[in-house]
N, C-alpha and C positions, 0 to 999 in steps of 0.2 A: 555578485553577478559578474563582475569583471574577471574573477577567478574562473568562473565557469567558461566564459568566452576564451580565456587564455588556455584552459585545458582543451576545449574544443579545437582551437587553432593548433595546439601541439599534436592532438590526435590526427587532425587533418594532414599536417606535415608528415607525420609518421606514416600514415596510410599512403600518401603520395610517394614517399620513399619506397614503400613496399611494392607499389605499382611499377616504379621505375627500375627496381633491381633486376627483374627478368630481362628488361631491355638492354641491360649493361653489356650483355654478350654481343648484341648486334650494334656495332658502333655507328652504323648509318642512322639508326632511329634515335639512339640515345645521345643527342648532342646537347650542348649547353642551352641552346635556344629552346629545345624541346622541354627540358627540365624547368626552365624559367617560365615558359608558357603554362605548364601544369601548375606550378606554384602560384603564379599570378591568377590563374583561373580559380584556384582554391581560395586565395585571399579575397578575390573579388566576390565569390559566392558568400564567404563569411561576412564581408562588409555589407553586402546587399541584405543579408538576413538581419544583421545588426540594425540596419536602418529601417527595414520594413517588417521585421519579424514580430510575432505576437509576444512581446515581452511580459505582458500581464499573465498570459497562459503559462509561459515558462516559469515565471515566479510562483504561480499557484501550484504548478507541478512540483517545484522544489520544496515548497512549504508542506504540501501533502506528503511528499516523500520523507521529510524530516519527522513529521508527526507519526507516520507509519513506523519508522525506525524506532522512535521513542516508545511507541506502543509495544513493539516487539521486545524491547529492552525491559519494559515493565513486566510483560508476561514471563520472560525468562527469569527475572528476579523473584517472581512469585512461584516459580517452579513449574512453569508451563500451565496447561489447562487443568491438570489434576491439582496443582498447587493453588490455582485460582478458585477451584471448586471448594477446596478446604478453607481458603481464606473467606469466601462468601458464607460458607456454612458457619464459621465462627462468628461472623458479624450477625447472622440471622439468629444464632443462639442468644446473643445480647439483645437483639431487637426483632422478635418473631413477627411483628406487625408491619415489617418493611416490605411492601408489595413490590417495589422496584428491585429489592434484593432477591426475592423469590423469582421474579421475572428473569433477572440476570442468571440466576442459578439454573433455571430451566433452559436458557439458551446455551449455557456452558455444557449442560448434560446432553443437549441435542448435538453439539459439536463433537461429543464423544460417542454418539449413537446410543446413548442410554435413554431410550424412549420412555420407559416406565418411570424412571426418576424425573425426567423432564415433565411428564404428564403430572406427576405429583406436585412439582414446583409450580407449574402453570396453574394447576387447580387452586393452590394456596394463593397465588397472586390474584387470580380471578375472584376468589372469595373476598379478598381484602379490597380490591378495586375493580368491581364488576363493570364499570362504565369506560375503562381505559381501552382505547381502540387497539393499541399494539398488543396488550395482554390478551384481549379477546381474539385477535388474529391468531396468535400462537396457540392459545387454548383451543380454538376451533380446528386449527391445522393438526395438532397432535391427537385430538380426540375424534376428529372427523365429524363434529356436530356443531350446531349453533350454540353460541353462548347465551345464557338466559339472563 
């Protein structure tokens, strides 16, 4: 967390310097006291945020960002969506009664706009687990009908 605040402070100082550079040509505006006031204002704002900011929300944002990055890495390692589809298909060959696997396969097909393949996967998932609300939702959405 302190690394994040350090980076934010560094970015703030850099941005203040970029603001001050255009004023360098006008010596009357760009005095030492002007630069000191801008820097103190920035440090005051950072200190105020650090004391009163929502640290829990910031921490949650950082955790979710890390989880999202890890998910992207996993997807890339599996060869993208097409690789994930192949991976799930291999798992389903080993265990064709895995309703969750068929459900995931259907969602992957939907992400690739392969509606007919998604329908087949959702149909199989629905047959295996007809009372599952998530499966029924996707089954109804892709077929446009009520699940029985």
